[in-house]
C-alpha positions in Angstrom: -10.2 -44.7 1.5 -7.0 -44.3 3.6 -5.7 -41.5 5.5 -8.7 -39.3 4.9 -8.6 -35.7 6.2 -4.8 -35.5 6.7 -4.3 -31.7 7.5 -1.8 -29.2 6.4 -2.9 -24.9 7.9 -3.3 -19.4 8.4 -3.8 -16.0 6.4 -1.5 -14.0 4.2 -3.0 -10.6 4.2 -5.9 -9.1 6.0 -7.4 -9.1 2.5 -5.6 -12.3 1.7 -3.5 -11.9 -1.3 -2.0 -15.3 -0.8 -3.5 -17.2 2.1 -1.5 -20.3 1.2 1.7 -18.9 2.6 0.8 -19.8 6.2 -2.4 -21.7 5.8 -3.3 -25.0 4.5 -0.7 -27.0 6.4 -0.4 -28.9 9.7 2.4 -29.1 12.3 4.3 -31.9 10.4 7.5 -31.0 8.7 8.4 -32.1 5.2 11.8 -33.6 6.0 15.1 -32.7 4.3 14.9 -32.5 0.6 11.2 -33.2 0.3 8.8 -30.6 -1.2 5.3 -29.5 -1.8 3.4 -27.4 -4.2 0.2 -25.9 -2.9 -2.5 -24.1 -4.9 -5.5 -22.4 -2.8 -8.6 -20.8 -3.4 -10.3 -18.8 -0.7 -13.5 -16.8 -0.3 -13.6 -13.9 2.3 -16.3 -11.5 3.2 -14.6 -8.1 3.8 -15.3 -5.8 6.6 -18.2 -7.7 8.3 -18.6 -5.6 11.5 -20.1 -6.8 14.7 -23.6 -5.6 15.2 -24.1 -4.6 11.6 -25.0 -6.2 8.4 -22.1 -7.7 6.3 -20.0 -5.3 4.3 -18.5 -5.7 1.1 -19.4 -8.8 -1.3 -17.2 -11.8 -1.1 -13.6 -11.3 -2.3 -11.9 -14.3 -4.0 -8.2 -15.1 -3.2 -6.0 -17.2 -5.3 -2.6 -18.2 -4.1 0.3 -20.6 -4.7 3.2 -21.7 -2.3 6.4 -23.8 -2.8 7.8 -25.3 0.5 10.9 -27.6 0.9 12.2 -29.4 3.9 15.5 -28.0 5.0 16.3 -30.0 8.2 14.4 -32.5 10.2 12.7 -29.8 12.2 12.4 -27.0 9.7 10.8 -26.0 6.2 11.3 -23.0 4.1 8.9 -21.8 1.5 7.7 -18.9 -0.6 4.5 -17.9 -2.4 2.5 -15.4 -4.2 -1.3 -14.5 -4.7 -3.9 -12.2 -5.9 -7.5 -11.3 -5.3 -10.5 -10.4 -7.3 -10.3 -6.8 -5.7 -6.6 -6.5 -7.3 -4.6 -7.1 -4.4 -1.3 -8.6 -5.2 1.2 -10.2 -2.7 4.4 -12.2 -2.5 6.1 -13.6 0.6 8.4 -16.2 2.2 8.1 -18.4 5.3 10.1 -20.5 7.7 8.4 -23.2 9.6 10.0 -24.8 12.9 8.9 -27.9 14.6 8.3 -27.5 18.5 6.6 -30.8 19.2 7.0 -33.6 16.6 4.0 -33.8 14.4 1.8 -31.9 17.0 3.1 -28.2 17.3 5.0 -25.9 14.9 5.8 -22.2 14.5 5.3 -20.8 11.1 6.6 -17.2 10.4 5.8 -15.6 7.0 7.0 -12.2 5.9 4.7 -10.7 3.2 4.9 -7.8 0.8 1.5 -6.5 -0.7 1.1 -4.0 -3.4 -1.8 -2.1 -4.9 -1.5 1.6 -5.1 0.7 1.7 -2.0 2.7 -1.0 -0.1 2.0 -3.0 2.8 4.5 -5.4 4.7 3.1 -8.1 7.2 4.6 -10.5 9.6 2.3 -13.5 10.5 3.6 -15.6 13.3 1.4 -18.7 13.3 1.0 -21.6 15.8 -0.3 -24.8 14.1 -1.5 -27.5 16.5 -2.4 -30.9 15.1 -4.2 -32.4 18.1 -4.5 -36.0 16.7 -1.5 -36.6 14.4 -1.7 -40.4 14.9 -5.4 -40.6 13.4 -6.4 -41.1 9.9 -8.7 -38.0 10.3 -6.3 -35.3 11.4 -7.4 -31.8 12.7 -5.3 -28.6 12.9 -6.0 -25.5 15.0 -4.3 -22.4 13.6 -3.7 -19.2 15.6 -2.0 -16.3 13.8 -1.0 -12.9 14.8 -1.1 -10.5 12.0 1.0 -7.2 12.3 1.1 -5.0 9.2 2.8 -1.7 8.2 1.3 0.5 5.5 3.2 3.0 3.3 1.0 6.0 2.8 1.3 8.8 0.3 1.6 12.4 1.7 0.8 15.6 -0.4 4.3 16.0 -1.2 4.3 12.6 -2.8 6.9 11.1 -0.1 6.1 8.0 1.7 5.8 7.4 5.3 5.4 4.4 7.4 2.7 4.1 9.7 2.5 2.7 13.3 1.8 -1.1 13.0 -1.6 -2.3 13.0 -2.7 -5.9 14.0 -5.4 -8.6 13.9 -5.8 -12.1 15.1 -6.7 -15.1 12.6 -8.3 -18.3 14.1 -9.0 -21.2 11.8 -9.6 -25.1 11.9 -8.2 -27.1 9.0 -8.8 -30.7 7.7 -7.4 -32.6 4.7 -8.4 -35.3 2.4 -5.4 -37.3 1.3 -5.0 -39.3 -1.9 -2.2 -41.0 -3.6 -1.5 -37.9 -5.7 -3.2 -34.7 -4.4 -4.0 -33.7 -0.8 -7.3 -31.5 -0.5 -7.3 -29.1 2.4 -10.6 -27.4 3.5 -10.3 -24.5 6.0 -12.7 -22.4 8.0 -11.5 -19.2 9.6 -12.2 -15.9 11.1 -10.1 -12.7 11.2 -10.7 -10.4 14.3 -9.6 -6.7 13.8 -10.5 -3.6 15.9 -10.1 -0.2 14.1 -10.4 1.6 17.5 -14.0 2.0 17.1 -15.7 -1.4 16.7 -14.3 -4.9 16.1 -14.5 -6.3 12.7 -14.9 -10.1 11.9 -13.9 -11.3 8.4 -15.3 -14.9 7.7 -13.0 -17.1 5.5 -13.5 -20.5 3.9 -11.0 -22.0 1.6 -9.7 -25.2 -0.2 -6.1 -25.9 -0.9 -4.6 -28.5 -2.9 -1.0 -29.9 -2.5 1.3 -32.3 -4.4 4.1 -33.8 -2.4 7.5 -34.5 -3.7 9.9 -37.0 -2.0 13.5 -36.6 -2.3 15.0 -38.9 -4.8 17.6 -41.1 -3.2 21.1 -41.2 -4.9 22.2 -44.3 -6.5 25.5 -45.8 -5.5 
């Protein structure tokens, strides 16, 4: 088997409505006109706090992402997802290459809705430390800043101060001629002002890559 564990990488929401918008990808850029379709399924343990028993049961997150190469050093994508708990989200992302095939910056902007509205920005560093190997590994470091719209007694909405979290993950990929599979293991670290929370995540993404068709002369 050739090019086993080629990787692509980080989290859509704290309760990940669409983790595929920034996860399940490596530092590599698609290239102008090339595209990729990614479907991901993720399990997350919500509200597992340090020093206590695990909180809510596992949540299930399903998401889809379409990504297209814009230039030799940038990609653009959009995606959507939902969770078993009823969270729904849509988002866009821009990915920029910093070091060829090794380091990229991915910047998603996400809108989540369930009862209220939440907007997230998720700047993510994707570091593929062995891009020349058949087994490639990517480390994902993501900062998650989100803004909540909360309903007041007079039914007007106010925007709260931003809240944040950190997402750390490691990704692999199993590459075939048709579909690339991307297992990922990650941890969300959040502090509510009283105690840190650690949300464990494990997921699997599947991507179909499409090469740009060359025009005939």
